[in-house]
N, C-alpha and C positions, 0 to 999 in steps of 0.2 A: 292608839297604836301608831307607831311611826310608819311612814310610807316606805315601801321597798321597791317601788316601780316609778321611775321618773315620769312615765306617761301619765300616771295618776296625778302627780304634782302639777304638771303642765295642763292637764285637762281641767282641774278643779280650781286652780288659783287664777286670780286676775292677771291679765297680760301686762308685763312691764314695758317701759319705753324701749328697753334694749331688744325685747322680742319684736316690737313694731319696727325697729330699725332693720332687723333681719328681713321682715316682710317687705319693707320698702325696697330693699336690695333685690329680693325675689321679683318684685313688680318691675324693677328696672331691667332685670335680666330678661324677663318675659317681653318687655317693651323692645329690648334689643333684638330678641328673636322675631318679633312682629315686623320690625323694620327690615331685618336681614332677609326674611322670607319674601316680603313684598317688594324688595328693592328691584327684583327682576321685572315685576309688573310695572313699576314706575319707569323702568328703562325700556320696556317692551316697544313702544312706538319708535324710539330712537334706534334700537337694534334692528327692527323691521325695516326702517327707512334706509339705514346705512348698508345693511347687508342684503336687502331685498328678498327676505325669506317669506314663504307662504305661511298661512295660518296653521296648517297642520305641523309644519316644522317648528314654528314658534311655540306651539303647544308643548313640544318635547323640551325645549329650552326652559319654559316656565315650569315644567314638571321636575326638572333635574334635582333641585334642592329638596323637593318633597319626597322623591325616591330616596335620597340620601338620609332624610329625616327618619324614614321607615327603618332603614338599617341601623342608624344611630340610636334610635329609641330602644330597639331590641338588644343590641350589643353593648351599648354604653349604659343602658338602664340596668342591666345585670351587674355591671361593674360598680354602679352606685350602691348596690346592696352588699357587695363584697369588699370594696376598697373604702367606701364612704361617700357621702353626698358631696362634701367639699372638694376632695381631690378630683372627682368626676367633673364638677363644674369648672374647675381650673383647666383640666385637659380640654374640655369642650370649648372654652373661650379661646384657647390657643389655636385649636383647629379652625374655629370660625374666623378669627382675625386673619389667619394665613389665607383661608379660602376666599374671603372678601377682597383681600389685597391682590391676590392672583387674578380674580375675575375682572378687576378694573383694567388689567393689561391684556385681556383676551383679544386675539386678532381673527378668530374664526369661530363658527358655531360649535364645533367639536370641543375646542379649548374651553369656551365659556360653559358648555354643558358639564364637562368634567369638573371644573372648578366650582360650579354651583352645587354639584353633587357633594363635593367635599365639605362645603359650607353647611349644607343640609345635614350631613352626618353629625357634625358637632351640635347643631341645633336640636336634633332628635334626642341626643343624650342629655342636653341641657334641660329640655322640657321634663324628662322623667325625673331628674334630680331635683329641680326647683319645685316641682309639684309635691314631691315627698317632703322637702324641707318645710314648705308652707303648711302642710298638714301636721308636721311633727313638732313645730315650735309654737303652735297656737293652742289656746284653751278650747274646750267644747263650745263655750258661749261665743267665742270670737271667731271660730273656724269658718263658718259660712261667709261672714263678711270678709275675712282675710282671703279666703279662696276666691271670692268674687273680685276683690281688688287685684289679686294676683292675675286672674284671667284677663281682666280688662287692660292689664299692662300691654298685652299683645296688640289690641287695636290702638291704644294710646301711642305705642311706638310707631305704628304705621301712620297715625295722624300727624305726630310731630315730624316724622320722616317725610310725610307727604308735603307738609308746608315747606320744609327745607328743600325738598326736591323740586317742587313746582315753583317756589318763590326765589330760589337761588341756584341750585345745582344745574337744573335743566335749562335755566335762563342764561346763566353766565358761562356754563361749561357744556358738557354733553352727558350722555348716559353713563359713561365710565366714572364720572365724579360721584355718582350715587353709590357705587360699590366701594370706592376709596373712602368716602365719608363713613360708611358702615365699618370698615376695617379699623379706622382710627378710634371710633367710639367703643368698639368691642375691646380693643387693647386697653383702653382706659379702665374698663371694668375689672381687669385681672387683679390689680393691687387692692381694689375695694373689697373683693371677695376674700382675698388672702387676709386682710386686716380685720374685717368686721363680721364675717360669718363663721360661727363655730360649727363643728360637727354636731349633729343632733343627738341628744341623749337617747332618743328612741332607737337610733342606729346602734349605739353601743349596747343598749339593753338587749337588743335582738341578736347581735353578733357575739357578744361576750368575749371581746379580745382580752389579752393579758392586761391586768390592771384596769378592768372595766369600771369598777366602782370609782376609782380616782378620775378616770376620763369622764365619766358621767357627771360627777360632782364639779369638775372643772367647767364642763359645758353649762351645767345649771347655774353656777356662779356667774358665768359670762352673761347668761340670760336673766340674771338678777332674781333667781328663784332659790328656795331652800334646798339644801343638799340631803343626801341619803346617808343613813348609818349602815345599811346593809342592802343587798339585792335579793329579790325573790329568786329562790333556786329554780333551775330549769332541768328538765329531763335530759339525760344523755342522748336520747333518741329524738330530740326535738327536730322538727323539719327545718331544712336549710333553704334559704331564698334562692330559688332557681326556677327557670321557665317550666321545666318538667313537673314541678310541684304544683304550680298554679293551673296546669292542665290535667295532671293525673289525679289530683285530690278531688273526689266527687263533690265536696262542699264548695270548692273554689272554681271548678270547671265551668258551671253555668254562668257564674259572674264574669269570668274571663271572656268567654265566647260571646255572650250577649253584649257586653260593653264593647268588645273589640269590633264586632261586625256592625253593631248599631252606630258606633262612632264612624266607622269606615263609610257607611252609606250617607251619613250626615255630611261628612267632609266632601263628598261628591257635589253636594248642593252648595256647601259653604264656600269652597274654593272656586267654584264656577264664577261667582261674582267677584271674588278677590283677584282672580287671575285674568279674567276676560273683560271686566267692565271698562278698564282704561282703553283697551283696543277697540271695543265695540263703540264707545263714544267717540274715539278718534276717527273711526271709519264713518261716523255720522256727520263729519265735517268740522270738528273742533280741533284746535291746535293741541300738540302733546301736553303742554302745561295745563291747558283747560281740561283735557281728558283725565290727566292725573288727579285733578281736584275731586273727581267723583269717588275715587278710592279713598281719599281723605275723608269725605263725608260718609262713606260706608263704615269707616272705622270710628268716626264720631258716634254714629248710631250704635256700633258694636260696643264702644266704651259705655255709653249711656245704658244700653240694654243690660250689659253685664253687671254694672254697678247696682241698678235698681233690682235686678233679679236676685242679688245677694240677700236683700231684705225679704224677698218672697221665699227664698229657700229657708231662711231662718224661721219663718212663721209657718210655712206649709210643707216643709220637707223637700225632697229632691225629685222623686219620681214623677208625680202628676204635673207639677208646674213645668218640668222639662219637656214632657210630652206635648203640652199646649204650645210651648215655644217652637218646638219642631214643626208642628202643623202650621202655625202662623208664619214661620220662616219660609215654608214651602209656598204658601199663598203669596208672600211678598216677592219671591223670585219669579213666579208666574206673572205677577203684575209688572215687574221689571221688563219682562219680555214684550210687553205691549208697546214699548218705545216711548220716546218723549221728543218734543219739538225744541225745547229750550235746555240750556245747560243746567239751570236750576231745577228743571223737571227731572233730569237724570240724577242730579245730586240727591234730591229727596227720595227718589226710587231706591237708590243704593243705600241711603241712610236707613230706610225701613228694612231692607234686607239685612244690613249689618246689625240692627237692633235685635231682631228676633233670632237670627242664626247664631249670633255670638252669645246671647242669653242661654241658648241651648248648650253651647260649648261650656259655659260656667256650670251648668247642670251636670254635664258629663265629667268634668274635672272633679267636681264635688263627689260624684259617684265613685271615681277612682280612689279618692282619699278615704272614703267610707268603706268601700267594698273589699279592699285588700288589707290583710293584716300587716302590722308594721314590719315583720320580718321579711316580707316579700313585696312591700309596697312599691319600691322603685322598679323591681323586676316586673311586677304585674302591670304597673303603669306603663313601663317601657314597652312591654309586649303589646298591650292594648293600643298604645300610640303607634307602634310599628305596623300593626295590622291596619289601623285607621289611616295611616299614610298611603296605603294602597289606593284608598279612595281619593285622598288629596292629590296624589301623583297622577292618578288616572283621570281626574276631573278635567284639567285643561286639555289633555289628549282627547278624551271623549268628546268634549265640546268642539275641539278643532276638527275632528273627524265628522261630527254631525254638521257643522257649517260647510265643510267640503262636500259632503254627500247631499245635503238638502238645499244648500245655497245660503249665501251670507244674508239674504233678505228674509230668511225664515227664523227670525229672532224669537218670536213667540213660541214656535214649535220646539226649538232647541231649549229654551228656558223651561218650558213645561216638562220636558223629558228630564232635564237636570234637576228639577225641583222634586222629583219622585224619591230621590235619595233620603231626604229628611222624613218623608212619610214612612219609608221602610224603617228608618231609625226609630221613629215613634212606636211602631209595632213591636220591635225588638226590646225597646226599653220597657214597654208594658209587661213583657214576660220576665223582667229582671227580678230576682228575689230582693225584697226590701229589708235587708239585714246588714248589720255592721260586721265587717270582716274579722276584727279582733274578737268579737263576741262569738262568731261562728266557730273560730278555731279554738277558743277557750272551752266551748262546749264539747269539742272533739278531743280535749285533753292536751292541747298544744301548750 
């Protein structure tokens, strides 16, 4: 019997070279997000020195793009399910390029904060769309590896950006050059997405626009896969992709809330290292370029952990391996708080933090791809990421307030408190139903 659902074709057939090209572009976009988000961390010592702002005020600057990411994930994630994944990615790239360019010309804390918020808004929508594309153009056999490669794009972007920042931009220029570099690279990605990334067949199958079969077959041909002769009929009362559905449907609500708040608590721990490590090491007596190098090593660890964890997910599933990584990440952050006497000591401490905490991020992103059905995947992912960004945005602010209240010499105490986020995330993930979202909704008659 001929297939009538493009998701069945993509799930069961071997992935083509063309599909892997799309995945490589998604990795590059996530790498771009990684650099854009952490560009403020690379620039933090220079900003602090030039403007003389205290740690609690710097925490607000470091949180600006994370707050923007929360709004962008929710608002633009929904657009990705309505307008399509590809248009949403292009809109987000334009927003990000403008935001980064404007940030490099900021002359005051308020200006920089607003412009970083705008950049984060675009990044938030980008994450929701690219996560959906990665899940929807891969086979079942290749999905866990593709998702792991996609997620490690984030630390890889930070690693490459870190080498560029500490080896060139911060040496030859100043902190503003970091933002200008990000704007140029972001702009370069716009034509690549336009030319090489098709809309996903799963999106057309879920939304059923006019001429859906022709559009699906065009996308399948682009991905070098067989076409359909007909589409599976759908009910006129089929659910539409919207935030209220992922919260009001009793089958999706537990998945949405447990993933959202579990991810939120983990990001409190995750972004503590990513946003504060550079400043902490700089305050220990190292130069800004030296301090920036520890963030590079944190992301080297993140890339390694994410890549290796993809093979673990393929063999042992998502839930329990991710819980183990969350607990190990918490322990690594506490160990970071014990301090180091040498630059290499700090580098290895942040490498360990990045290894375990980013492996857990791979687990969460894989859970999003599995937990939400295709018709609401970007909406669900965007909502979860949006709630999660509350933890990401709050992390540098919480840490800054803790340092102010307890004293800058209380690194271990602050680190231990911040490490608790991943432990709470592990508890919530333990409660997550271990089911595929498409299967759950198929059983419900969707």
